[in-house]
N, C-alpha and C positions, 0 to 999 in steps of 0.2 A: 452353748448348752453344756459343753464339757466342764467349764468353770462352775456352772450351777450344780452339776453332778458332784463335783469335788466338794463344794461347800455343803451340800445336803448329805453327802456321804460322811463327812467329818461330823456333822450335826448328829447323824445316826450313831456314830461311835460315842459321842458325848452322852447321848440319851441312853444307849445300851450300857455304857460304862457306869453311869450314875445309877441305873437300875440294878446292875450287879452289885454295886457298892451298898446301896440301901437294902437290897435283898439279902446280902451277906450279913448286914447288921441285924436284919429281922430273923435270920436263921439261928442267931445266937440265943433267941428267946422263943423260937417256935420251930416246927418241922419245915425242912426245905420243900417237902412235897406240898405243904399248905401254901407256901409262898407261890409255888408254880401253879397250883390250881386256881388261886385267887387271880393271878395274872391272866390265865386263860379266860376266866369269867369276866374280867374287866374288858378284855378285848371283845368278847361277845356282846357286851353292853355298848362300848364306845364306838366300835366300827360301824354298826348300823346307824347310829346317831349322826356320825360324820357323813355317811352316805346320803342321808336325807338333807343335812345342812348344805352339802356341796352339790345337791341334786344329781347324784351319780345314779345313772340308770342301771337296772339289773343287767349284767353282762351276759354274753352267750354261755351256753352250758359248758363249753370246753374251757372257758376262763374260770368258771366255778370249780371245774374238775382240777385245774392247776392249783386252785386254792386248797382243795381237799388234799392234793398231793403234798402241798407245803405243810399242812397240818400233820399229815402222816409222817413225813420225813423229819420234821422238826421235833415232834413228840417222841418218835422212835429213836432219834439221835440223842435226845435228852435222857431217855431210859438207858440207852447203851452207855452214855457217859456216866450216869449214876452207878450202874452196875460195875463199870470199869473202875471207878473211883473206890468202890467198896471192895473189889476183889484184887485189883492190881496196884501198881506203884503210882501214886498220885503225881509224882514228879515226871512220869512218862505220859500218863493218860491225858492230863490237861493240855500240855503243850503240843503233843502230837495230834490230838483231835482238833485243836485250834488251827494248826498249820495245814492239815489235810483238808479241812473245811474250806480253806481259801484256795488251795491248789486246784480242786475240782472245778469251781466256777471259772478260774483263770484259763484252764485248758478248754473248757466249753466255750468261753468267750473268744478265745483265739481261733477256734474252729468256725465260729459263726460270725464273728465281727472282724476277723483279720488280726494279724500280729500287731500289737501296740508299738509305740515308738520306743527307741532305745532307752530314753530317759525313764519312761514308765516301767520298762522291764527292770531297769536298775532299781527303781523305786520299789517294785514288787519284791525284789531280792532283799532289800533292806527291811521291808515290812515283815517278810517271813522270819528274818533274823530277830527283829524286834519283838515280834509276838512270842517266839520261842523263849527268848531271854526273860521277858517280862513274866510269863506265867509258869516258868519252870523253876525248880529248886535243884539242889544237888541230886544228880541221877543215881550215883552210887554204882555198885557192881552187882553182878548176879542177874542181869537182864535176860529174860527168857522170851521165846517166841510167843508164848501164850499171853505175855504182858502187853503185846501189841494188838491183840485181837479186838478188844473193845474200843480202844482209842481209834484204831483204823476204821472200824464200823461206824463209830460216832462221827468221825470226821467226814466220811463219805456221805452219811445221811444229812449232816448239816450242810454240806456242799450242795446236795440235791435240793435241800430246802431253799437255798439262795437261788438256784436255777429255776425252781418252780415259781418263786415270786417274780423273777424276771419275765417269765412267760405269760403272766397275766397283767403285769403293771402297765403295759402299753395301752390296754383297753379300759381297765378299771382297777381300783385298789381296795376300797373299803368292803365291798361285798365278798370278793374272794378271800380277803383277810378274815372276815367273819366266819366263812366256811372253814377256813384253816383252824381257827380257834375252837370251833365246835368239834371238829374231828380230834384235835389235840386233847380237849377236855375229856372226850369219851375214852380215848386210848390211855391217857394218864390215870383216869379214874379206874379203868379196868385193871391197869397194872398195879395200882395201890391195893385194890381189893384182892387181886389174885395172890399178891405177896403178903397179904394180911398185915400191911404196914399200918401201925397205929399213929394217927395224927393228933397230937396234943397241942393246944394253943390257948392263949388267954386274950381277953377282950382288949387289953391295953396295947397289943401289938398290931391291931388291925389297921390303924392309920399308917404305920410304917410299911405294912405289906401293900396297902393301896397305893402308896407313893412309889414303891418299887414296881408295881404293876403298871402304873401310869408311865414311868420312864421306859419300861420294856415295850409297852404298846406304842409309845412315841418312836422308839427306835425302829420298830417294824414298819411303821408308816414312812418314816424318813428314808429307810433303805429302799422301799418300794418306789418312792419318788426319785431317789438317786439313780436307780436302775432304769427308770423311765426316762430320765433326762440325759443319761450318757451310757457308757460302756458298763457291762456287768462286772468285768474284772476290776475296774476302778472303784465302783460302788462297793463291791465285796471287800477289796483290800482295805479301803479306808474305814468302812464300818467295823471291820474286824480288828481295828486298832483300839477297840473299846477297853481291853485290859489295861492299856496305858492310863486311861481315864480313871479306872477303878483303883489302881495302885497309887496314883497321884492323890486321889481323894482320901485314901487311907493314910497316906503320908501327911497330908495337910490337916485333915479333920481329926484323925485318931492318933496322930503323932507316931505312926508305925515307922520303923526304920526299914528302908529298902536296901536289899543286897546290892552289891556293886554291879552284878550282872543285870539287875532290873533297871538300874540307872542307864547302863549301856543300851538296854532294850528301848528305853524311852528316847534316848538320843538317836538310835537307829530308826525309830518310828518317825521322829521329826525330820530326819534326812529323807525318809521314804515319802513323806508328805510333800517335801520341797521338790523332789524329783518327779513325782506323779503330777504335780501342778504345772510343770514346764510344758 
């Protein structure tokens, strides 16, 4: 089962990474909030359909509650991330939030599932290094404590999002994910209205946004399946390597030049995968 969890976890990273890449392309032509909202709506449509297709019964209330927690933590984390990116140093916000979001589930998994093998621990370390190198740029000087507030908050919330999914994935997947997307849509819509954010878009970008939403939805499903098949820390670490997929797609399809540290990050990610797979 552990091998299956590794394969599905990597598939989740590919799906989420592709979603971030396509979503990034879409935000060059429309609002980032529009992309996020469409993603939530697609989940609300797709997850119930999959529940009926796979004859998934409506789970107990506590599982649906974990789905609601996932929606709350995920959307709150996204809001904290966006506010942090707007107010702080992007070079700190993105990598710190990414690493913290992985550390929280790893600690939780160690407490509930036991300490992983030495090889897996080494793989986790390389994964942390890889994620940081891939998503960070030159940090520069003048770092202040307030620059850490939003990325720490976003990372903790995303970590709780992963834990919430793990707590319902053993019983059901699609109905709790449906609840999570409903809660997320309500919260994100409320945030956009309260901040008086204006969303402008054009009809020609909708197909790109739908594609981004499809990949994002697929990533959530695959992560839930990975956490169901194996350890939460393994599923989280591997799925969190999605930035490597995003930057490689940008390098391949958009001919973007990667910094030397990003290539080192990709190499660290590959080493991490090898160690975790042992």
